[in-house]
N, C-alpha and C positions, 0 to 999 in steps of 0.2 A: 455508438459508432466509434468515437475516439478511443474507447477502451479496447474495441475489437481491433483497431489498426495498431494499438501499441503492443498487442500480443501476436500480431502478424509479422513473423520474423523476416520474411522476404521483403515486405514492404518497408520495414525499418532499414534493411540493407540497401535498398533502392534509394530511399531518402538520404541516407548518409553518403552513399556513392555520388549522388547529384550534388550534395552540399560541398563536398571536397572539390569536385570538378568546377562547379559554378563559382565558388569562392576564388579559386585560382584564376578563372577566366576574368572576373571582375578586377582582381588585383592588377593583372597584366593589361586590362583595357586601358587603364590610366598610365601604367608604366611604359607601354609601347611608344605612344606619342611623345612622352617625356624623354624617352631614350633617343628618339630621332631629333627632337629639339636640342638635346644635349650634344649630340654627335655632329649635327649639321647646322643648327641654328635657323633652320627654314620651317616656317609654319606650314607652307604649302606642302612640303614633303611629310610633315607630321599628319596633315589632314588627309593625305593619300591613304593612310592606314584604314580610316574609316571607310573610304570609298571602296577599297579593295575588299574589305570584310562584307559590306552590304552587297556588292556585286557577286561575290562568291556564294553568298547565302541564297540569293535569288536564282542563280543559275543551277545550284545543286540541290535545292530543297525538294523538288519533285522527284529527281533520281533517288534522292535519300529515302523518300517514302517507299519507292519501289523495292530498293534493297531491303528495307526493314520488313517487307512482306515476303521477300524471297529467301532470306537467310534466317537461321535460328537467331532470335533477337538477343539473347544473353551473349552468344558468341560475338555478334556484331558489336555489342556494347564493349566488350573486352578488347577487340581489335581497335575500336575508336580510342579507347583510353591508351592503349599501347602506342598507336600512332601519334597521338597528342604528345605523350611523354617524350617520344624520339625527337619530335619537332622542337619542343620546348627545350629539351637537353642540348640541342645544337645551338640554340640561342644562348643558353647558360654558358656554354663553352666560349662562344664568341664574345660575350660581354666580359667574362672573366679575363680573356686574353687581351682585351682592348681593341679588338678589330671587329666592328660591327657594320658591314655594308648594308646600305638601304635595301638592296634586293633581298637580302636574307630576312630583314624585318617584314617586308611585304610578303614574302613566301610564308613566314610564320603566321602572319595575320590571315592570309587567304587559306592556308591549310587548316587553321583553327576553325574558321567558318565553315569550310567544306566538311570537316569531321563532325562538327556540330549538326550539320544538316542531315547526317546519317544517324547520329546518336540520339537525337530527340525523338524521331518517329519510333525508333527501337524501344525507347523507354516507355512510351505510351502504350505500344503494342504488348510489351511484357507485362505491363501494369494490368492489362485486361485479364491476364491469366492469374495475376497475384491477388488482385482485389475483387471482392464480390460486387455485383452491380448496385446493390443497395448501399454500399460504402464508397462508390466512386466519387460522389460529390465531396465528401469529406477528405478523401485521399487527394483529390485535385487541389483542394484548398491547402492541404499540407504542403504540396509541392510548390504552389504559388507563394506561400509564406516563406518557404526555404529560399526561393529565388529572390523575393523581395528583400529579405534580410541580407543575402549575399551582395545584392546591388547596392544596399544602403551602406554596408560596412566594408565591403571589398575594396573600393577605390581608396577609402581612408587608409586602410591597412597597406595597400599597394603603394600609395604615395609616401607613407611613413617609412616603409622599408626601403623605397627608392632613395629617399633622402640620406639613409644610412650608407647604402651601397647600391649601385644600379643592378647588381646581379640578384639581390635578395628576393625581390618579387617573383622573378622567373624561377629561382631555385624553389621557393615556396610552392609555386604552381606545379613544379615537377613532382615534388613530394606528395602534394594533394592528389595528382593523377595516379601515383603509385597506390595510395590509400583507396581511391576510387576503384582501381582495378581489383584490389583485394576484396572489397565489398561485393562487387559484381560476381567475382569468382565464388564467393560463399553463397550466393543465391541458388536455392535448390530448384525452383520452378523453371521449367523449359516451355517455350512456345514453339509449336511446330512450324516449320517453314513451308510456305506454299510451293508446290511442285506443279508446274504447268509448262506446256510446250511453247515455243516461240521466243523471240528475242526479249531479253530482260528489259531493255531500255526502248521498246518499240513505242510508237505513238499511243497505242491503245493502253499500254501499261502506264505511261507517263500521265495520261489524262484520265485514268480510271478513278482517281480520287475526285477530281473536279466533276466528272460525269455523275458519280454517286451523290455528291453535294447538290448538284443542279436538278437532279430528279425529285428531291425532296423539298417541297415549297417552303417549309419553315427554315431549313438549313440555308437554302438559297437566299431567302429574303433577309435573314439576320446577317449573313456574311456580306451581302452586297451593301446593306444600309449601315450595320454596326461595325463590320469589319473593314469596309472601304471608306464610306462616307464619314463615319465618326472618327475613325483613325486619322483621316486626312485633316478634318476640322479641329480635332483635339490637338494634333500636332502643331497646326497653325496657331491655335489659341495659346498653347504653352510657350512657343517660341516667341510669339509677340509679347506675352507677359514678361518673359525672361528679359527681353529687350528694353521694354518700357520701364520696368522696375530696376534695371541696372543703369538707368539713364544713358541709354545707348552704348553701353560698354564702359562707361567711366567709373562705375561703382560696382563692385562684385557683391556687396552685402545684400541689396534688395533682390537681385536675380538669384542669388545663392539661397536666400530664404525661400523663394518660390520653388526652386528645384528640390530643396531639402523637404519641404512640405509635401510635394508630389510623391517623393519616395516613401514618406511616412504613410501617406494615404494609401499606396499600394499595399504596404505591409498590414495596415489596419484592415483593409478590405479582406485580405487572405485570412487574417485571424478571425475576423467576424463571420466569414461565410459558412463555416460549419454549424453555427447557431441558427442562421437564417435558412439553411437547406435551400440554396438557390436553384438547385435542379427541379424543384417542386413549384417555382414561381419565376421562371425565367423571363416570361413576357412582361410581368409587372416590373421586374427589376430593370429590364432593358429600357422599357418606356421611361421609367422614373430617372434612369442615368441620362437619357437623351434630353428630357425636359430640364433637368437640373443644370446640364451643361449649357443649354440655351440661357437660363437665368444667369449663370456664372459669366458667360461671355458679355452679356448686356451690363452686368454689374462692373466688370473690369474695365468698361468704357469710362466709368466715372470714378471708380476707386483709385486712390493714389497712395494708399498705405500698403507697403509690401506684406505685413503680417495678415491683413484681411485677405489680400489676393491670394496668399499662400494657403490660407485656411479654406478658401472656396475651391482652389484647384485640388487641394487634398481631398475634400469631399467628393469632388468629381471622380478623382482616381479611385477612391474607396468604393464608390458605387459601381464604377466601370469594372474594377477587379471582381467584385461579387458577381456581377452580371456575366462577366466572361467565364468565371469558374462554373457557374450554372450552365452556360451554353457548352463549355468544353466537356463537362461531365455527361451531359445529354448526348453530345456528339460521340463520345467514347462508348456509351451504352448501346446506341442504336446501330453502330457500325459493325458489320460482320468482322469476326476476329481475323480473317485472312486479308482484310482490307484496311485495318487500322492505321498501318504506316502510311499508305497512300492517301487516305482521307485526311489524317491529321496534318501531314505535310502540305496537302492542297489547301486546307483551311489556313494554315500558317503562311503559305505563300500568297494567297489572296489578301490576307490581312496586312501582309507586309508590303504589298505592291506599291501602295500610294504613300507609305510612311515617309520616304525621303522628300516628298514634294510638299508636305504640309508646312514645315519651316520656310521653305522657299516662297510659298504662296503668302504666309504671314508676313514675311519680310518685305515682299513686293507691295502688299496692301499698306503696311505701315509707312513705307517710303513715299508711296504715291499719295496717300490720302490722310495720314495721321492715325493716331491710336484709336480714337473713337469710332471713325468710319471703318477701320480695320476690324475692330471687335464686333461692330454691328454687322459687318458682311459675314464674319465667322458665325455669328449667332443666327443669321438667316439660313446659312447652310445646315447648321445644327437643327434648326427648327423644321426644316424640310425632312431631315432624317427622323426626327421625333414624330412628325405627323404620319410618316409611312409605318413606322413601328407601331404607333398607337392605333391606327385605323385600318390598316391592311389586314385582311383575314389570314393571309399566309404568314404574318409575323407571329401568330399564336401557335404553340405547339399543338400537334394533333393528339386528341385524347386517346387513351388506350381503348382497344376494341372491347365492346360490351359496356362501356361507360355510359351511364345514364345521360341522355341528351340534356336534361335539365339540371345536371350537377353544376353548381357554381364554381367548383374547384377544377373542373375538367380542363379548362383553358391553361391552368397552371401546372398540370401534371406533365411528366416528361414525354417527349415524342416517342412514338413507337413506329417501327417500320412495318407497314401493312403488307409489304411485299413478301414478309417471311424471311427476308435475308438476314435480319438482325437477330441476336440472341443475347441473353444476359452474360453468358460466358463463352469463351471461344471453344 
């Protein structure tokens, strides 16, 4: 599988394009709030950048999926890269001239989030045309490993460049976007745009992805339990751990250890996934992830050594990454080619919907009841999710038609769409 992908020219170009774009985004993710702090000295205004980005993503994620199914995806990716380059270039000029109004920074953050909402579904839609179905799991893992690496090193590079001169991280992102545009331009594969009557952003179009997910019991159950419940509880657990092991913000070493280990766990999971073939055992991996998170939350209630806490959180993130890759590769395989953008954006929207509230809930529990009760409460939520994934019949992928009823591996085979709507290739 890995050899086949290495010889797949268009996949290599897509991988490199995303690397340049994501690395630039991660560099400026740290540089933007630092720039606001440098210019205004206000932590509130610096925090507004994250709020604007999250809000813009949630608002435009579903329309982005619609556009990814209506426009030729390679062309849409190029337009997104060019748009991002223009926005970042405006900020480069502003920083270089020494006049950076807050409204411009907020516009850059919001525009970057909006463009990303259109770019992401287009990438996955085009990948359906570039990568055969039997290599989708490995391809998804390669993309996850690329993103995890960029998230690990991007802020470090961005912070280092910012310390030399504030304009450098933004200039580096602009160069990365040019390289990303070049890589996309060299991709030979085209994906046909869907042509249908009616308004592009009608209610039916915006909800088509959610409707498709809801009609398939496996996709519906895993997204509700793993995408909503687990994301919420895991966000609460990691924020609580960050607060506890940083001594309430008085020491950055303990909390930094936990955060660093979580990033390493995500990268390790992406690198490990191709060997485990998670698309063949999604139920087992999802259930194992849920129960291990329960054990971790209970252990964090008693552990006071940041290194051990970081290792446990890293293991949780590693398992979660592998399980997510298995689910995403299954999702891409069973989704009809003309609906990939809307379905992928709908899955991302549902998974992201509760993420901002996890840290808030963790902080409230920690303040009201203390660390042990907070971790215990989080463990209870995780246990409910784990029980549903383990015992609910709908949490197991549907075996392929014709599979023997007594086959022990049937439950771990990829989901197949029995309606006939899905196909291995678009």
